N, C-alpha and C positions, 0 to 999 in steps of 0.2 A: 647485115652489119651487126656486130656483137653488141650486147647490152652494156651500157655504161654504168658506173657507180651511181650517178644521178638517177638513172632510170630504175635501178634496183632499189635505191632509196635507203635512208638511215635504218628504218625499221625492217626493211627487207633483209639488210645485212645482219641486223641484230637477231632476227628470227633464225638466220642460218647459224649464228653463233649459239643460240639456245638449242638448236636441233640436236636431239640425242644426248643432251647434257643431263647427267645424272648427279644428284647430290650424294654425299656419303663421306665416310671418314671424318675429317675435320670440318667439312662444309655442311652447315645446317640449312642455309638458304643460298642458292646460287643465283645465276642471272635471271632477271625477270621482275625483281623488286627495286626499290630505290637504292638499296645497298645489299651486299652479301653479308652473311653471318658465319663466322668461323668459331669452332671450339678449339682452344689452344691449351698446351701444357707448358707452363713456365712463362718466360718473358716473350712478348711479341717482337719480331724483328722485321724491319721493312727496308726496301731499297728501291730506287727508281732509276731506270736507264732510258735513254732516248736514242733512236735511230732516225737521222735526217737524210733524205735523199740528196745526193751530191756531196754529202759530208761523210756519212758512214757507209753508204752503199750507192751503187749505180745500177740502174735497171739493165744496162747492157753488159754488166759484169755478173750480176746475181739475179736469179729467178725469184719469183714471189715466195715460193716455198722456203728457199734459203733465207730470205729476208725475215720471214716469220719465225723460223727456227732461231736465227741469230738474235732476234729481239728478246726472246725468252731466255736464251742461254746467257747473255751478258748480264741480265738482271738477276737471275737465280744464282750466278756465280758470286754476287755480292753477299747473298744470304749464306752461302757455303763459307765464305771468308770470315764470317762471324762465328763459325762453329755451330751454326744452327741447322735445323732440319727444315728445308723448304716445304711449303704447304700449297700455295696458290699464287696466281698472278691476275692482275687487272690490266687490261690493254686499252690504250687510247689510240685511235687511228684518225688522222687528218689527211685528206687526200683531195685532189682535183675531181670535180664532178665528171669530167670526160675520161677519167681512168677506166679502162675496161673492167667491168664487174668481175670478170674471170680472174684478173690479177688479184683483187681484193679477196676473193673466195679461196684462191690458191694460197695466199698469204695466211688466211685463217687456217687452212689445212696445215701449213708449216708450223704455226703457233701450236696447234694441237699435237702435232708430231713431237715437238720438243717438250711440251708439257708432259707427254707420256714418258719420254726418255728421262726427264728430270723428276718424275714421280710427283708432279704438282697438278693442280686443277685450275682450269681457266674459269674464273668465277664472275666475270663481267667486265665492263669498261665503258667507253664512250666513242662516238663517231662524230666527226666534224668535217667541214670543207676547208681546204687550204690550197695554196698555189702549187705545192709539191708535197710528196708523201712524207709524213712524219708519224713514227710509231713510238709511243711512250709506254713502257711496261713497268708496273709496280709489282714487285715480288714480296711475298709475306712468308714468314717462317716462325718457328718456335724454338726455344732453347731446351725444352724438356728437363728442366731442373738444373742444367749446366749453366755456368757463368758464360756470357758471351766472350769470345776471344777478340780482344782489341789490338790495335797496332802498338799500343803503349806498354806492353808487358815484357818485351824482350830483355833478357838479363845476361850480363857478362858471363861467358862460359857456355851459353846455349849454342846448340847446333842449328844451322839454317838448312832447311830441307825443302825440296821441290816435289810437287805432284802434278804432272802434266808435261806439256812440251813447250819449247821456247823457240821463237824465231820463225815458225812456220807461216803464220799469218802475214808477217812483214815480208817474207820472201814471196808469198802469193801476190801481195799487193805490187811488188816490183815487177813480177811477171806480167800482171794485167796491165799495168801502166805502159809496158812496152809492146802491148798488142798480142801477147802470147797466152796460151792456156795450159802450158805444162812447165814444170812438173805438176801433174793434176793434184797430187796430195797437198802441195803448197797452196794452190788456188782454192781448193775446197776448204783449207784451214782459214783462208781470209773470208770466204763466203759464209762459213758457219763454224764458229769455234766449238770445241768439245771440252767443256769444263769437266773436271773429275767429280762428277756428282756423288755425294755421299762421303767424300774425303774430308770435308770441313768438319762434320760432326765427329768423324773418326779422330781427327786431329785433336779436337776438344777433349775427347775421352782419354786420349793419351797424354794430356797435360800440356798441349801447346800453349806457349806463353804469349805469342803474338802471331798474327796471320793477316794476309792480304791477297786480294785477287789481282792477278797481273794483267792489267788492261793497257797501261801506258808503257810498259817495258820493265824488265827486271831491275835495272839500276834506279829508274825513276820511282817505282813503287816501293822497293826496299828502302829507298831514301826516306819515304814517309815513315816507315817503321823505325829507322834509325833516329830520326828527329823526334818522333813521338815518344820513343823509349829513352832518349838521351844516351845512345850507345853508338859504337862504331860497328860496322859489319865488313868482314873481309871474305870475299868470294874466291873460290879455287877454280881457276879456269880449266884445269884438268878434269874437273867434275862436270863441266858444262859442254860436253861434246855435242856439237850440232847434229841434228838429224840429216839423213842423206838428202832429202829435198832441199834443205837449207844449204848444204855444201854444194849441191849442183847449181843452185841459183847464184851463190856467191862466186863460184868459179867462172860462171858464164859472164858475169859483169865485172870481174876483177876486184871483188871486195873480200874483206876478211869475214868468214862466216861467224866469228865470235861477235862481230858488230850486230848481226841480226839477233843473236841469242841475248845479248845484254840490253839492247835498246829497242828491239822490235816489240810492238804492242799487239793487243787484240787476240792473244792466244787464250787468255782467261784460265791459265793454270793457277794453282795455289802455291804460295810459299809461306812457310811457317817456321817459327823458332821453337825448339824443344830442349828441355833439360837433357844433358848427356845421358845416353842409354835409353831414352824414351821415344825414339823416332819410330813410327809405325812401319811395318813392312810395306813396300811399295813406294815409299817416299825416298828420294835420293838426296843425300847430304851434299850440299854444294858450298858450304862455308861455315863461318863461326862468328858469334857475337863477341865483340871485344870492348875494352874500355875506350872512351873517347880519346882520340889522338889530337895532334896539332891542327888537323883540318876540321875538327869539330865532329858532330854526329853525321857521319857520311858513310858511303859504301865504297870500299876499295876493291880492286881486283888484283890478287896476288900481292897484296901489301902496298899497292900503288894506286894513285888516282887514275881513273880511266880517261884517256884524252879524246876518245871518239864521241859520237852522239850519245846523249843520255836517255833519250826516250821521247815520247809524244807529248806535245803541248797543244791545247785547243785554240789558243789565241796568240 
């Protein structure tokens, strides 16, 4: 019989976390003390995200490595959205004592994999018992002398630009709920998002006036920007061409692929507003910031209100 998490124990798991862990770069003190110590340049930026079993992932849909990678990705994407450079993450894991220790260790491997991809260091965390798995990741970053990019800075005349993909994770969720595993690219997008690491700081350098991480859907998240900035936003549907996996899933279930692109969450792409002529290479212009119209600060599609789903809500 395989070892359980209770048999491995809290400190056994922590020792695995500390194994081969090296300090360096911004990390002065890593795991092993009561707190980690970082050296930062500019303002400190922090964000916390949670993954709850049965809400954000299912073990029959996602393996432990994928869950660990996703936990880091969704938290670091928020640091990127502030125009900051991500530095480190802290991880809180709560899980049942009868969880196979191999699951926890593979999840830790996934955490480390995504940390390497995102160029951040895993500097500590906490372990506790719970009835189901709960991962909480706090991401830390620095602005390096730049002002953070908030949601409230969009200005009439700015261009709206996207870095990343839209609708893939939502299409993957639809596939999984129907008991299938293809298109594989869509399923993988749901299991583990791929934020455009480094693009947030790039956007800040190019003068982005507002930015947000797309976790709940393009319409829903851009709606936060519109309200915070007191502007209207008009999206060009011709610039929102869905990817092939999204088109395939939409065709299979008889839905408009644009619905996935506009309302599908969990892709963790970045969308930002830029003054005209300052959009960095690699960002796709998808709309324009306009003066507030009769509907108030809102997001339109081709000049009209979108009648379909607007995005994910938690309650």
